[in-house]
Structures are given as C-alpha cells and as structure tokens.
C-alpha positions in Angstrom: 9.9 26.7 -13.1 7.9 23.4 -12.8 8.4 21.0 -15.6 5.5 20.7 -18.3 3.9 17.0 -18.2 4.0 14.5 -20.9 7.1 16.1 -22.3 10.0 13.9 -22.2 12.4 16.6 -22.9 11.2 18.7 -19.8 13.0 18.3 -16.3 13.3 19.6 -12.9 15.7 21.6 -10.9 19.0 20.0 -10.9 19.8 18.4 -7.6 22.8 18.7 -5.4 26.0 16.5 -6.4 24.4 15.3 -9.7 22.3 12.7 -8.1 19.2 12.0 -10.4 16.9 9.4 -9.7 14.3 7.8 -11.9 11.2 6.7 -10.2 9.0 4.4 -11.8 5.6 3.3 -10.2 3.4 0.3 -11.0 0.3 1.7 -12.5 -2.1 1.4 -9.6 -3.3 4.1 -7.0 -1.5 2.7 -3.8 1.6 2.1 -5.7 1.5 5.7 -7.0 1.2 7.1 -3.9 4.3 5.6 -2.4 6.1 6.4 -5.3 5.2 10.1 -5.4 5.7 10.4 -1.8 9.2 9.1 -1.9 9.9 11.0 -4.9 8.9 14.2 -2.5 11.3 13.1 0.1 14.0 12.7 -2.4 13.5 16.4 -4.2 13.4 18.0 -0.6 17.0 16.7 0.4 18.3 18.1 -2.8 17.8 15.1 -5.6 16.7 15.8 -9.0 13.9 13.1 -9.6 12.0 12.1 -12.9 8.8 9.9 -12.2 7.8 7.7 -15.0 3.9 7.8 -15.7 3.0 4.4 -17.1 -0.1 4.3 -19.0 -1.0 7.7 -17.7 -2.3 6.2 -14.6 -1.3 9.2 -12.3 -4.4 11.3 -11.1 -4.5 15.2 -12.1 -4.1 15.9 -8.4 -1.1 14.2 -7.8 0.5 15.5 -11.2 -0.5 18.8 -9.7 1.7 17.9 -6.6 4.5 16.9 -8.7 4.4 20.3 -10.7 4.4 22.1 -7.7 7.4 20.4 -6.2 9.4 19.9 -9.4 9.4 16.7 -9.9 9.7 15.8 -13.4 7.0 13.3 -15.3 7.5 11.8 -18.5 4.5 9.5 -20.1 5.2 6.1 -21.5 2.8 3.8 -23.1 -0.8 3.5 -23.9 -3.3 1.9 -21.4 -4.6 -1.4 -23.1 -8.4 -1.8 -23.4 -8.8 -4.9 -21.4 -6.3 -5.2 -18.5 -5.3 -8.9 -17.1 -7.6 -10.3 -14.4 -6.4 -9.8 -10.5 -5.2 -7.0 -8.4 -2.4 -6.2 -10.4 -4.2 -5.9 -13.7 -1.5 -4.5 -15.9 1.3 -7.3 -14.6 1.8 -8.7 -18.0 1.1 -5.5 -19.9 3.6 -3.2 -18.2 6.5 -5.1 -20.0 5.4 -3.4 -23.3 6.7 0.0 -22.1 10.3 -1.2 -21.3 11.7 0.1 -24.9 10.2 3.4 -24.4 11.6 3.5 -20.8 15.3 2.7 -22.3 14.6 5.6 -24.7 13.7 8.0 -21.9 17.0 7.0 -20.1 19.1 7.2 -23.2 17.7 10.8 -24.0 17.4 12.6 -20.7 19.7 15.7 -20.1 22.5 16.3 -17.9 22.8 15.0 -15.0 22.3 11.5 -16.1 20.0 9.5 -14.5 22.0 8.0 -11.4 19.7 5.2 -10.4 16.3 3.7 -10.9 13.7 3.1 -8.2 11.2 0.9 -9.4 8.1 -1.0 -7.8 8.8 -4.5 -6.8 6.4 -5.7 -9.5 8.3 -3.9 -12.6 11.2 -6.3 -12.8 11.9 -5.5 -16.0 13.2 -2.5 -14.9 16.4 -4.2 -13.7 17.1 -5.1 -17.5 16.8 -1.2 -18.2 19.5 -0.4 -15.1 21.5 -3.1 -16.4 21.8 -1.9 -19.9 22.8 1.9 -18.6 25.2 -0.1 -15.8 23.4 2.2 -13.1 21.7 0.7 -10.0 18.2 -0.4 -9.6 16.6 0.1 -6.4 13.2 -1.7 -5.4 10.3 0.1 -4.1 8.0 -2.0 -2.1 4.7 -0.3 -1.2 3.8 -2.8 1.3 5.3 -3.6 4.8 8.5 -5.1 5.3 7.1 -8.5 5.7 5.6 -8.6 2.5 9.2 -7.7 1.0 10.5 -10.5 3.0 7.9 -12.8 1.3 8.8 -11.7 -2.1 12.2 -12.2 -2.0 12.1 -15.8 -0.5 9.3 -16.5 -3.0 11.9 -18.2 -5.6 13.4 -20.2 -2.6 10.0 -21.4 -1.7 9.5 -22.0 -5.3 12.7 -24.2 -5.5 11.6 -26.1 -2.4 8.1 -27.0 -4.1 6.2 -25.1 -1.5 4.6 -22.8 -4.3 2.1 -22.6 -6.0 0.4 -23.8 -2.8 -2.3 -26.3 -3.6 -5.7 -26.2 -2.1 -5.0 -29.0 0.5 -1.9 -27.4 1.7 -3.5 -23.8 2.6 -3.4 -24.7 6.2 0.2 -25.9 6.5 2.9 -23.4 8.0 5.8 -22.1 5.8 8.9 -20.3 7.6 9.7 -17.0 5.9 13.0 -15.4 7.4 11.6 -12.4 9.4 8.0 -13.6 9.6 6.5 -15.8 12.6 5.5 -19.2 11.2 2.9 -18.4 8.4 -0.2 -20.2 6.9 0.5 -20.9 3.3 -2.8 -19.8 2.6 -2.2 -16.3 3.6 0.6 -15.9 1.0 -0.1 -13.9 -2.0 -3.2 -15.2 -4.8 -0.3 -15.1 -7.2 0.9 -18.1 -5.7 -2.4 -20.1 -4.8 -3.0 -22.9 -7.5 -6.8 -22.2 -7.0 -7.0 -18.4 -7.8 -7.2 -17.1 -11.3 -4.6 -14.6 -10.7 -2.0 -17.6 -10.3 -3.4 -19.4 -13.3 -2.6 -16.5 -15.3 0.4 -15.2 -13.8 2.5 -17.7 -11.5 5.4 -17.4 -13.7 5.2 -14.0 -14.5 5.0 -13.3 -11.0 8.0 -15.6 -9.9 10.4 -14.9 -12.6 9.6 -11.5 -13.8 9.3 -9.8 -10.2 10.2 -11.6 -7.5 13.5 -12.8 -8.9 14.7 -9.6 -10.5 14.2 -8.1 -7.1 16.9 -10.0 -5.6 19.0 -8.6 -8.3 18.7 -5.2 -6.7 21.3 -2.8 -5.2 18.8 -2.2 -2.3 15.3 -1.7 -1.3 12.8 0.9 0.0 10.1 -0.4 2.5 6.7 1.5 3.0 7.4 1.0 6.9 9.5 2.3 9.5 12.2 0.6 11.7 9.9 1.1 15.0 6.8 -0.6 13.3 8.5 -4.0 12.4 12.1 -4.0 14.0 12.2 -7.8 14.1 11.8 -8.3 10.3 13.9 -5.3 8.9 16.3 -6.7 11.0 16.0 -10.5 9.4 15.9 -8.6 6.0 19.3 -7.1 6.7 20.9 -10.4 8.0 19.4 -13.0 5.8 21.9 -14.2 3.0 19.4 -14.2 -0.2 20.7 -15.9 -3.0 20.6 -14.9 -6.7 19.5 -18.1 -8.5 19.7 -17.2 -11.8 22.6 -14.5 -11.8 26.5 -14.6 -11.5 26.5 -11.2 -9.7 28.1 -11.7 -6.2 25.7 -11.1 -3.7 25.9 -7.4 -2.2 25.5 -6.4 1.4 21.9 -5.8 1.7 20.7 -2.5 1.9 17.3 -2.0 3.2 15.6 1.7 3.6 12.4 1.8 5.7 10.9 5.2 4.5 7.3 4.9 5.3 4.5 5.7 6.0 4.6 6.8 2.4 1.1 8.3 2.6 -0.3 11.7 1.7 1.6 14.6 3.4 -1.5 15.8 5.4 -1.5 12.7 7.6 2.0 13.3 8.5 1.5 16.9 8.9 -1.2 16.5 11.3 1.1 14.2 13.5 2.7 17.8 14.4 -0.4 19.8 14.4 -2.1 21.5 17.0 -5.7 21.6 15.4 -8.4 20.0 17.3 -9.0 16.1 15.9 -12.0 16.1 13.7 -11.9 19.9 12.3 -12.7 19.2 8.3 -9.7 19.6 5.9 -11.5 19.0 2.5 -15.1 19.3 2.6 -16.6 20.9 5.9 -20.3 20.8 4.8 -20.6 17.0 3.4 -23.8 15.3 5.0 -21.7 12.6 6.4 -19.4 14.8 8.3 -22.6 16.5 9.4 -23.8 13.4 11.0 -20.4 12.7 12.4 -20.7 15.9 14.2 -23.7 14.7 16.0 -22.2 11.3 17.1 -20.3 10.8 20.5 -16.5 10.6 21.1 -15.0 7.1 19.5 -18.6 5.7 19.0 -18.7 5.2 15.1 -17.6 2.5 13.1 -16.2 3.6 9.7 -16.7 1.0 7.1 -14.9 1.2 3.5 -13.3 -1.4 1.8 -11.4 0.6 -0.7 -11.6 1.2 -4.7 -10.3 -2.4 -5.8 -12.1 -4.9 -3.4 -15.5 -6.2 -4.7 -18.2 -7.5 -2.6 -21.3 -9.6 -3.9 -24.9 -8.6 -3.3 -25.3 -11.3 -0.6 -22.0 -10.5 1.0 -23.3 -6.7 1.5 -26.6 -7.8 2.7 -25.0 -10.0 5.4 -22.7 -6.9 6.2 -25.8 -4.5 6.6 -27.5 -7.2 8.7 -24.5 -7.4 10.9 -24.2 -3.4 11.5 -27.7 -3.3 12.3 -27.6 -6.2 15.0 -24.5 -5.0 16.6 -26.4 -2.0 17.9 -23.3 0.2 17.2 -23.1 3.6 15.2 -21.7 3.2 12.0 -20.8 5.0 8.7 -20.8 2.8 5.9 -19.5 3.5 2.4 -21.5 1.5 -0.3 -20.5 2.4 -3.5 -22.2 0.7 -6.8 -18.6 0.3 -8.4 -17.6 -2.1 -6.0 -20.5 -4.3 -6.1 -19.8 -7.6 -7.9 -23.4 -8.5 -9.2 -25.2 -5.3 -9.5 -28.6 -5.2 -10.9 -31.8 -2.7 -10.7 -33.7 -5.9 -9.2 -31.3 -6.3 -6.7 -30.6 -3.2 -4.5 -27.1 -2.9 -3.2 -28.4 -2.8 0.7 -31.5 -4.6 2.3 -34.8 -3.2 1.8 -35.5 -0.2 4.2 -32.2 -0.8 5.7 -31.1 2.8 5.7 -34.6 4.0 7.2 -34.3 1.4 10.2 -30.8 2.3 11.1 -31.2 6.1 10.9 -30.8 6.4 14.3 -27.5 4.9 14.5 -26.1 4.8 11.0 -25.2 6.7 8.0 -24.9 5.3 4.6 -22.9 7.2 2.0 -23.2 6.1 -1.8 -20.3 8.1 -2.9 -16.6 8.6 -2.3 -15.9 10.3 1.3 -12.8 12.1 2.0 -11.0 9.5 4.3 -8.6 12.2 6.2 -11.7 13.9 7.5 -13.6 11.1 8.5 -10.3 9.1 10.1 -9.4 12.5 12.0 -13.2 12.9 13.5 -13.2 12.4 17.0 -16.5 10.5 16.8 -14.7 7.6 14.7 -13.6 5.0 17.1 -13.0 2.2 14.7 -12.1 1.3 11.0 -13.7 -1.7 9.2 -11.3 -2.3 6.4 -9.5 -4.7 3.9 -6.2 -4.3 5.5 -4.7 -2.4 2.4 -1.3 -0.9 3.6 -2.4 2.8 2.4 -5.7 2.5 4.7 -4.0 0.9 7.5 -1.1 3.4 7.5 -3.6 6.1 7.2 -5.7 4.6 10.3 -2.2 4.4 12.2 -1.5 8.1 11.6 -4.7 9.0 13.3 -4.9 6.7 15.8 -7.9 4.7 14.8 -8.1 0.8 15.4 -8.8 -1.5 12.8 -11.5 -4.1 12.3 -9.9 -6.8 9.9 -11.3 -8.1 6.9 -8.8 -8.9 4.4 -9.6 -10.3 0.5 -6.4 -10.3 -1.5 -2.7 -9.5 -2.4 -0.7 -8.4 0.5 -4.1 -7.9 2.7 -4.0 -11.5 4.6 -0.6 -10.8 5.8 -1.3 -7.4 6.7 -4.1 -8.9 8.8 -2.2 -11.0 10.6 0.7 -8.9 11.6 -2.0 -6.1 12.8 -3.9 -8.6 14.9 -1.3 -11.0 16.1 1.7 -9.0 16.5 0.8 -5.1 16.5 -2.4 -6.3 18.3 -4.3 -2.9 16.5 -7.2 -4.7 15.2 -9.8 -7.2 15.8 -10.4 -9.8 13.0 -13.3 -10.4 11.2 -13.6 -14.6 11.0 -14.3 -16.1 7.7 -16.7 -18.9 7.1 -16.8 -21.4 4.5 -15.7 -20.4 1.0 -14.4 -17.0 2.6 -18.2 -15.6 3.4 -18.9 -13.9 6.4 -22.1 -14.2 8.2 -24.1 -11.2 9.7 -23.5 -12.8 13.4 -20.2 -12.9 12.7 -20.2 -9.0 11.6 -21.9 -8.5 14.5 -19.6 -10.0 17.1 -16.6 -8.6 15.7 -18.0 -4.9 15.6 -19.1 -5.1 18.9 -15.8 -6.6 20.3 -13.9 -3.4 18.6 -16.5 -0.9 19.5 -17.7 -2.0 23.1 -15.4 -5.0 24.4 -11.8 -4.7 26.2 -10.2 -6.1 23.2 -11.2 -2.8 21.4 -9.7 -0.6 24.1 -6.6 -2.6 23.8 -6.6 -2.3 20.1 -7.4 1.5 20.7 -4.4 2.1 23.3 -2.0 0.0 21.2 -2.8 2.1 17.6 -2.0 5.4 19.6 1.3 4.2 20.7 2.0 3.4 17.4 1.0 6.8 16.1 3.5 8.3 18.6 6.1 6.1 17.0 5.4 7.2 13.5 5.6 10.9 14.9 9.1 10.2 16.0 10.2 8.2 13.1 9.2 11.0 10.4 10.7 13.7 12.9 14.0 15.6 11.5 16.1 13.6 13.5 14.0 10.2 13.0 14.5 6.7 11.5 12.9 7.8 8.2 15.0 10.8 7.6 18.1 8.7 8.4 17.0 6.5 5.7 16.9 8.8 3.2 20.1 10.3 3.8 22.2 7.2 3.9 20.5 6.5 0.3 21.4 9.5 -1.0 24.8 9.7 0.3 25.9 6.4 -1.3 24.4 7.5 -4.2 26.7 10.9 -4.0 29.5 8.9 -3.4 28.9 6.7 -6.6 28.2 9.9 -8.7 31.9 11.2 -7.2 33.6 7.7 -7.9 32.4 7.6 -11.6 33.5 11.3 -12.4 
C-alpha cells in the first residue's frame, strides 16, 4: 500500500538489506524533478526512500508519482510569505526546517535512515547527518562542471578570486575539470554586482559550498559519456576540507543523469513516431505544428523562472519576424518584468503579421509534445539544465540565451564543447538586439552551423540511450552506491 502524504509516521515498503535513504530536495521545480527521479531509481533497485517536502513545494502530480511508486513523503516547514531575492529564493529560509528534519530522522520507523541524500544548496543537512552519525551524499541537479565549480568555490574565496568585482568579469579562472573560464560566467552568488551576491554570498559559500566538501559522495545530474573529462577530474582532484578535521575521503562521484521525467527516457526506446502527442493532442499549438515542414520550427521558451522586460520581449519578437524562420513562441504574462495594461506583451499587430510563419502561445505548453514533434528543429532556451537535458533526449539542437544561476556555464559547455548549440550574443548590459536575434535564429535554423549542432545533439541522444540502458553507466552508478550502503548497514549490525 502506498504511504499517506503529510503523515510523518507513514512509510514506504521496506527495501532490501535495510537500506533506507532520506532524500531532501531544494524547494524549487527543477531540483524537485531531479530528487524525485533519483528516488524512483533507488526504489526500483530495492531501497526504501523517504522524501522530505520542504514548504509543501512538490506539485500534486509529482506527489502522485511518489505515492504510486511507494516513496514515503513527509512535510516540513511553512512557506514564508516573502521569499528572498534571486534564483534561489529560499536559501536562507530553508534552514528553519533543520529542527523538524532532525525530528523526522529520530522518529522514523525501522529500518532507520541509512543516509541522507540532499541538494547541494541544503548545506545544513550535513549537520543533521553528523548528529545521527550517518553519511550525507550531495545531489547536484546541474551538470558535473557546476559541481566542480561549487566544490572549488572555497578555494577561490581563499585566493581572493571571489566575489568577482565588476572590472574582473572578463578575467579567466582555472577550475579543475573545466577549461579556462570567464569569471563573469560563474554563479551570480559570487558576482559582487548582483543582488543575489549582496544578500547571500556568505550563506552560499559557507552554508552550501563548504558543507558540500564534507559529504561522503556526490550525485551528478549528468552521465559519464556527456562530461567524461570533467567527471574524471572530479574523481582525481584532492579537494581540501578547509574547516574540518575529518580526513579527506576518496572522492565518490555518481553520475546518474539525465534526471528528467520518465517519459523522455522511455521514448528513447520507443518505436512510436516522433511527433505523436502524449498529453494534449488537440492543443492549438500542436495543430499548428502539424501543418509545418519537418525541422522547420524554432521553439522559444524561457521556462518558469526567467523574466524579460517588455523592451527585450519586443526585440525578441522583431528578431523572430526578421529572421523569416518559423517559430512557436511561448509568451506567458507571468514571466514579464514590467507588464502593464498600457504596454502589451508583444508589439502591436505582431501576431497578425506573423501568422503565416509563427504561433504565439500565451499559456503553458507541454514541452514533451513540442520537443517530440517532427516540425520542431530548434529550441531557443535559457540553458536551464532540465530543459537542456530534455532537448538532448529528443535530439533537438539549441539556441543558447542564458540569464542566471548555472546557465552561463551550461551555455559555454553546449556551444564550445558539446557543440550542440548556437549562442545568442548579448550586447551592453546584457541586452539582445532584434538584429542579433535574427542572426542567431538563421544560423541555427538555416545555416551549416545549425546542421552541425543538429548532428551533434542526435549523437548525444544515442549516448543517453546507451547510458540509461540496463547495463549502462547510469545503472552501474546506482548499483555501486547501493552496494556501498548495504556494506555499511551490514557492518553496523
């Protein structure tokens, strides 16, 4: 029987060898997706999993998935009325649930919690693990290069490299596992000019990055074949624990991505025709896509967090129009910074002028349906890692326009290393002109660079298929992790 939700005494079926993993996501959509997908994998391999739902942030549909797959869920904390600024709005507030989390660990039934797997931005969970003498494993919902930068951040702070001053953004920094990197491409949390840094720099460094170095191991939302050199560097670099007397352990890194919705992975092995609808076949945007030639449409969607000014949205619209390429534009009012009834989201008559080549959707779309449609030949994205992995799984090349968080480093990887993307070049103050939008769109959709990106991303899709197969690298990572936990359980009995 599936567990009841919100009941701290409820639990899932007991896993093999007494392995009981407590998974604690950071309360944000992308982080929830990664944590739940990892939890599902652990359950499938016989572990018992309890998922901690901070601020009741996990959506009802994902809670239903947990119930269906016997993942116990416990709720902790009350969501604050006014979350802090930045792309991690609850960074300070989440520490308020530490006491409740400790109580859950203490009161949970047998088998007792074997280990904690928590998001990299929940550094306080290391103290919870230490209190109960159980290991903590960090989950990074981003690629290996982001974890590499997080683990190296205390060293950069000791060297005086961060926080990055405005005159230093073009200078290069050397992080193990990464090519020479512009300091300005590091997280906004270490950019002195950003509001996020001004509020949370010390919190980010000492309550997130530093505790990550104390962990017994690290899960990465990537796979061996995607970032081999970076993952090798992670495993070999002697990270130092600055404030701990614990001996440095042998690094244990478990690449277990892509941690995306199961439907994307199931389609890798499906014989169904690309483009068949999986959710809402009669949606107007899908009916429009059905009338477009193969690989002809650019899908434009900046996700649920990024917001653009009216001026920037208008430049984007003018650029799409000038490119003469087909497009599906998602323009939801909730992602507009300065919306006002006197300032329409899109330029006047834009929809009417572009009705032969474009479709504007003012509500959510089902991204699986769109990326799976044969008419879609490119994806203009903010380079969020979830969207990036979903696009790779469907073999769709990217037009990279990053804004915040890990997106700049993701962009550099996609453009410079994986070569699955064309970059949208920003001008002064990060603004992108309509001329640049048109240039980048044409380059991806109608020029040789776009053909190269398409070929490379489809090669990566084949690598994903191999990695998640029964004998692939992802399954080996999960099995290795659980084998080590079982050994620990047996040794403690």
